[in-house]
N, C-alpha and C positions, 0 to 999 in steps of 0.2 A: 505493498500500499503506500503511495505517494504521498510524503508530508505535505505539510502545507506549509507557506510561505513564513506565518509566523511562524512554526515549531521550526523551521531550517532555520531562519533567523535564530531563534534562542537556541539552539542547538549548537551556531557558530559563534556565539556571541558568550558563551558557557563553555566551550573548548576554548577560543583565545585567551578569555580570565582564567581558565587553570593554567594553560601554560605561560602566563603573564606572573603569576602567581610561581610558579617555578622559577623562571628567570629572576627574580626577584628575590627569593631565596639564596641561591645559587650565587648572585653580587652580593649579597650580605655577607655570604660563606668566605667569596673570593678576596672585598677588599678591605682595607681599615688602615693600621698602624703597621702592620706585616700583609703584604699583599701574599695571597696564596693561589699558585697558581691552579686554574681549572681542573687537569687530569688529576692534580694530587688531592683535588677539593671530594672529586668522585670515587677516586679511590678510598677515601675516608669512609664516605660514606658508605661502601659496600665493604668496609672492614679491614679494608686491607691498604692504609694509608701511612705514612710515614708516622713513628710516634712523634714526633717535634711538631708536627700541625695537630696531632689527633685532642691536646687539652684545649688547643684554639678552637678550633672547629667546634668540638661537642661538648664543651663547657661555658665557653663564651659567648660564640655568635649562634648556635643554633636554637638553641632555647631563646635566646633575645628574639631572634626575627620569629620563630615561632609563637613566644609570647603576644608579640606586635600582630600579629595575623588576627590571633582569638580577639584580641580588642579593637580591632577594627573593624571583625565580623560581630560582635556584639552590639557594637556604638551604632553601626548602620542597620542591621536588622530593627534594632528599638529605636530609632527613625524613622522608620517605613513604618513600621507597625502606629508609633502616636502621630502620623503625616496622616494615614489612613481615617484614623478614631475621633482625631481633631477637625477632617477635615481641610487641615491649613497645612501648606506648603514650607512654611517657616517652622513650623514644630519639628525638635528635636530634644534627645532626653540632655543635652546643654541649655535649650531655651526653657525648656518644660520645671526646671529643674531637677531631676531629677541627678544629675551629675553631681550637683551641688550640696543635695541631700548626702550623697554617697560618699563626697568629699569630706564634708563634716565629720560625718563616722570617723569615718577613717583618719582624720586627721586628731581628733580626739584619742582615739588608741593607741597611734603613734607617737604621742605624746604624753598619755597618763599612764600607760598601760606597754610599755617599750618593748618588754620580751613578751609580746604577745604574738602566736604564731603565725606565722603565715598562710598556713595554710585552712586557716579561718578566716583569714581578713574578709573572700566574700560573704560572707555571714554578714557580717559586719556592714560594709556597703550593702546590702542589701538590705539591712533593717533600716538602714540611713533614707537610703532611698525610698524605702515602702513609707517610713514616715512623713517624707515631704510627699508622697503622690497621695497618699492618705488625705492630708490636710490641703490640697489641689483639689482632689474628689470629690471631698466633703465640700469643700466652700463653693463648688461650682455648683451645684443646686440650685436647679431655676425653679421658681415657683414650686417645688416641695416635689416634683414628681421625674424629672430628668436633668443630667447632666449638662452644662453648657461650653461647647469646647472653647470658645474662644473667653469664655471667664477662666475655662483651664487655662489657659495660653498666660493671660493677664497676673491671675496668682499665683501661676509657675514663677515667671519674673518677679514678683515679690518672693516667693521660697526662695528663688537664686542668691535677692538680695539681703535676706534675713541670714542663710548660711554662708555665705561671705563674710556678715559680721563676726558670726561666733569663730568662723575660722582665725581672723584676724586676731579675734580676743584671745583665743588658744596660743597663737604664734607669739602675742605680746608676752604673755606671761610663764614661756617655756624659756627652756635653757638654749644659747646660742648653739649649742649643737642640736637638737631635738627641732628646732626652727629650719635652719640646713637641711637637715633631712628631709623633712616635712614640705618645703620650698621648690628642693628637686622634684620629689614627687608630685606637689600642686601643679609645675608645670607640664607635665605629661610626656614624662619621659621615662624610656627603657633602660637607662644605661644600670646594668648591675643582674639584670632579671635574667632568670636560672629557673631550670626543672622546680625548683621549688613552687615557682611562681605559675608554672607554664602544667603541671599538672594537675592544682587545684584547680583552675580555669577550665580545661575541657571539658567536663564532663556538664557543667553548667550550658556553656556554649552549646554544646551538644544535644543534651536533652533539651534545651528552651529551642535549640531550631526547629529541632522535631517536632515539637508540640504547635509553634507556630507554623509550620507548614501542614501539619492536621487539622488546621483551624484555618486554612488560607482562603479558602472557598466561604465563611463567614466572614472573614476580615474584607472581601468583597462586597460583600452584601451589605457589609457597613458604609460600604462610599455612597450607599444611597441615602438620602433622605430619611430622616425617622420616620416618619408615618410611613412611608414605601415599603420599610422596613421591619416594621412591628406588623404590617399589613401583610408579609410573608410566614409570619409565624417567629419572628425573628424577636429573642427577647434581647433588646438592643441595650439596655443598661449593665445584663450581665454580662456580656460577650462584652462588652467594653472596658468592664472591672477586668475581666481576665488577660485581653491585650495590656491594661496597663498594668498587671502583675508580671507575664511576659516582658515587660520593655522593662520592668523596675529588675529583674535579675539578669537582663542582659546587660541593662547600663550598668548596674552596683557592681558583678563582679569584673567586669571591665576597668572601670574607673579603679575597684580593688588591688587591682595589678598594676596598672601605669598610673595612674594618676587621669586629674581631667585633661585628654586628649580633644579636643574641643572640633565641633561643626562638621566632623564626620557623619555621625548620624543627620548631617543636615546636607552634607554633598550628595553622598551615595546612593538617597534613595533615589535623588532626581536623575540621577545618572542613569540610575538603572531603571525608571520609569521610560529616560528617551530611547535605550540601546531595544526592550524586549515590550515595551507595554505596561500597562497596570493592570494587570493578571497578578494579585501576589505567589499563587505556588508559582508561577514562575521569577516574578518583581525580588523576592524574595533572598533567595540563595545567588541570585545577580547580586544584588543589593551588598548582601554576605562579602561574597569576593572582590567586588570593589573596596568597602570596609576596609577588609585585611592588605588590598594593594596601595591602598593609600596612606593608610599607616607603616606600614613596611619600606614603602619610598621616602615619607617622609623622615622616618627615622635616618634611615640608609643617606639620606642629604645631609643632616642633622649632625651624622658622625665624620661624613668627609668634606664638604663644604668649607671648613672654617678649622681642618687637624691641626692642631692635636687637639682644639679644644671641640668641643660636643656641643650640638643647640638641640635641645630638646624635642622629641616629636612634635607635642601639643604646639610650639611657640608656630613650626613648620605650618600644620596645619592652620593656625589661626592667620597666615601672612595668605594663606589660599581663600581660605571658609569665608574672613571678613568681606572681601571684594563678590566674594560668589553669592552674600547675604542681599548685599546691596544690590547688586544684580535682577534679585528674584522681589526687593522691594518695590524694583523699580518696575520691574515685569509683571507683577500681580498690586498694580495698585488698589487696588479694593480690599485688599486686606488690613 
């Protein structure tokens, strides 16, 4: 059976993004303060490489780039779902306040409980993002019977400001060492990321991605107006809450491991929509691949552009994301 044009295009896009992901990983492993020949990288990945390169590849560069990939995937997925349930192209984990809530919780733990185990940090971030989401969702109810997407965005901006104030207070009363540690993390840096960061993050991303794909058809129905969705038998508020919780888990776990890498959840969903359309079953994995690619390339650029100094990936994504957000504002003047 011949595939339709849309399916062929989606398959081509998906294949191209997979290849670009592999290329980005290989570039990360090859380039740095100590460049490694491509053949040596491949031999090392296959288990027969030079022992001199093994530590650099397997303990320093590989966990860092794979963690960055998962962080980008999580933020992109969260942004895609938030834009659908709010019907607003500017919605993202950063704009709506989820990243700020997660960041405030993690900074509090970094400052107050220095010995807190890293494997439990996603739960801390989830708690902070969940608290922010609960306040946003609760205050966005309109006339007591439904939540208003516009109010969700506006309240999210306020929550972000409050979380930022809390973070500033915590840093003000902390020691210089804790302040420097938290500041590097808040900038969205992947510096020093190890397998200790990758393995706790992996199940969060895989499980929540599977849940999002399983509910993708219902996410498409939420793009309709509320009355039409309800007329089709959809429990709009219950589903909206489910997708908010999925977004909380994806964004919170990503923030826990890499800090506030901004604008990925804003850019990747739009890029995916332009490439494969609005059908969520296709758009979600494409957005995830794009988000992972954005973070990996931003981290690579941050490592190489000003070597031997490193620029956090979050600053690179902000440099790209701010003009992109201004472009969206000009394009969607009715927002």
